[in-house]
N, C-alpha and C positions, 0 to 999 in steps of 0.2 A: 488519495486520498485518497485517488483516490479514494478516502472513505470516511464516513462518519457513521456513528452508532444509528443514527436515524435514517440511514440511507434506504432501508426497506420501507419505512413510511413515506419518504419522500418518493420513492418509486410508486406507490400506490396513488400518491397524489398527483403523479405525472410531472414531478419537479426533475430538475437536472440530475442526472445520474453521476456518480463518482467515478472516476477513471483517471488514466494519465495519458499524456501524449507522446507521440513518437518523436525522439530527438537523436540525432547522430552526431558524433564527433565530441569536441569539447562543448559543454553545456553553454548556450547562447543566454541572453538576459530574457527572452522570450521564447516559448515553444509554439508548436503548431500542432493542431488537433488532427489526428488521423483516424479515419472511419475503420481501416483495418490495418492489421499488424503488418509491418515490412518485414518480409522474410528474404533476407539478401545474405549471400555466402554462407548458407547452411552447411555445416560441416558433417559429411558422412563418415569420416574418420576421425580419430582424435587429433586435436590441433596441438601445435607445438606451443609449450608455454615456457616463458622466461623464469629463472630461478627467483627474481625479485618481485615483491609486490609492487606492480606497476599499472593495475587497471582495476576498476570496479564498476559494476553494472547493476541496474536495477530494472526489474520487470513488474508488471501489475497494472493497477489502474490510476485515476487521477489524483489519489492521495500521494503519488509519488513525484508529481511534477509541478508543486505549487500552484495548483488551479485556483483561479480567482484571488490569489495572493496580492494581487495589486489592486483588488476591489473593483476590477472593471470587467470581469467575465474572462479574461485571458489567462493563458497556462503561463506561468513565469517559472521555468525550470531552474533559474538561479536561486530560487527559494526553496527548492526540494530538500526535504530533510535527508534524503538519500544521496544525492550526487551534486547538489547546488553549489554555487560558488559565493552566494552571499555571506559575508562575514558575520551578519547578525545573526544568521541562522545557524552557523557552525555545523554544517552538515556531516554526516559520517565520512564522506569524501574528504572534506577539509581537515577533520580531526585525524584522518589517517595520513593525509598529505604531509602533515607536519612532521612525522617521522619517515616518511616514504617519498622523497622528492621525485622518484621515478614516476610516481602517480600523476604528475602534472599533466592536466589536459585529457587524461583517459578516464573520464568519468561518464560511462555510457548510459543513457537513459532511454530505454526502449519501451516504457509504459505507455498505455495508450488510453485516452479518455472513454469511459463507459465499457471497459473491457470487464470480461469474467474469466473464469478459469479456462474457458475453451480457446482464448486467444493467447494464453501464456506460451504454448509451444512456439507459435510464430515469433514471439519476442524473444524467446529463448534462442531460437535459431539465429535470429538477427544479431544477437550478442556474439555467437560464435563466428561471425563475419567480421568482427571488429579486430584491429591490430593495435596493441595487443590484446589477447581475449582477456576477460576478467579473472583475477585471482578470487574475488569475492563477488557473489551475486546476492543482492537483496530482493525478496519476493514479498510483495504486498498485495494480497488477494483474498478475498472473502466477501466483501461487501455486496457487489453486484451479483453474486450468486444466492444470496439470501432472497427467499420468495415470501415468506410471512403470509401464505395462503392456505397453510395446512398440509403442504406438499413437501415441506424441506426435509422431513425424515426420510423421504423416497429419494432426495437429491444428495444425501451425504455420502453414499457409496460411489456414485458416478463422480463426484466433486473429488473424493479421495483418489480414485483411479485416475483422473486427470492430472492432479497433482503428482502423483507417483510417476506417471509417464515423463512429466517435465523434468522432475528431479532426476530421474533415470538417464534422460537424454543428456543433461548437463553434466551429470557424473561421467557419462560414457565419452561424451564429446570433449570434455575439458578436464582430463584427469587431474585430481588434486584440487579441484576448485572448491571453495568453501561456500556454503549456501546458509542464508539466514532468513527465517520465515517470521513475519510479524502479524500480531493480531490485530483487531479492529481498535482503534484508539478511543480511550474514554469508555467507561461503562455506560449503559443505557440510561441509568438514573443520573450519572454526572451530566451526560449530554443533554438530557432533558431539563434538568435543573438551571444549565446555563442559557439554553434557548428560550426557556420560558420567561427569561427577564428582558428579552429584546423585542422591540417593536415588531409585531406580526409573527413573533416566535411561536406562539402557541398555535396559531393558525398553521405553522409549518409541520406541528407534530399532532395535529388533529385529523382523525379519520375513524371509520368504523371498523378498521381491520383489527386483527388480534395483536398487532405490533404497535398500534397507536397509543401515545401517552395519554392524549386527550380524545375524548369521544365528542361528537358534534353538540352533545348537550352541555359541554363545558366542564366535564367531570375529568379529573385525572385518575389514570387506573395504574396503580402500580403492580398489579397482577399482568397487565400487558407489558410493561418494562421488564418484568421478570421473565416472561415469555421471550421476548426479543433477546434478552442476554442469555437465556437457555439456548436459543438458536444459534446465537454468535459463538457461544462456548462450544457447541457441538461441532460447527465447522473447524474451529480452532484445534480441536481434539483430533480432528482428522489430519491437519496439517502436522501435528506433533507426532502423530502415529507414522506417517510416511518419513519425517525427518529423523525418527528414532532408528529407522531401518537402514540408514546410510551413514558412513563415516564423513566427517566434514560437514555436518549439518548441525544447525542450532536453531532456536526460536528464542523469542523475547520471554516466554514462559507466562505470558499474560501479562506482563509487567505495563504495557501501554494502557491497560485498562484503567489503573490508577493514574490518570493523566494529569490531574490538577487543572483541567479545563476552566477557563475563565470566559465570559462572554466576549472579550475583546480578542480572544484567540480565533474566533470564527470569523469567516469570510462572509460577506453580503448575501451570498446564496446559502448560508447556514449549513453547508455540506462539506465545507473544506476548511483548511487551516491558514491563517494569516501568518506572516513571518515568526511573529512570538510564538505561535503554535507549533509551527514547523521546528522552532528551535528546541521546543519541549521534546518533541518526538524524537529529534536527533539525539538529544541528550539521554533520553531513556534507552534507545536502541544502542547507543554507545556503552551505556553502562553494562548492558546485557551481552555485548559482543564478547566472545571468548577472548581472554587476554592474550593468548598466543597467536590470534589473528591480527593483533595490532602491532 
């Protein structure tokens, strides 16, 4: 998750960062947090793939692992919009499984709590150690790369290059793999509107930085929201640029910005999604997934 639109503000405030946890094999009911990506069985040469759709994987941060979705601070990968097994969420994995029974149990989640773009390569290499290797890889990353300190413009190029290296690695190691990159869920304004209605919510999005919706004097700043959205959009534009350079790559086109976020969709830490929010994310991504991938 993970990530939420206000992650940059949360980071400034010293609150919990978004990210996903490391998970191997079939998705268990709860995940474990990993400090560093597991890099196991990295493929130096192209791996052998089966002709049928029989595996899916996700890399990125805690937005992908149902972080805090049990409202107890734990990661519940069963609630992941990407690879989860909770029927109430109807993850991308479960939706694909309905038409591809060979997918059963092959829902690899290598995302890591608090990760940024620099850890994606390790996660990607871990996916290449799976059997079978994924036919579709979902990538959820941006949030923890946002700085909101005036230096994001200098970070766009390095971010783009890191993503390009990961995409290139996956394309080379897993020929024919389909890659789907997602934007940050919910616009800055939509997120702030929802959080502001919750107890202590305004405190969560209050700071003196350029991305804070509220300043310490209690004023809401639409210009700060607009700036944060500009930064998010700039990072996503780099994802789209990289994706456009390779075959078999698609994005949600920013569809997740129009999320329909409601206060009850937010976890207690206000940084992640409850199962209802995970279900919304899954539905939006599913609608944007190319038809011939399904």
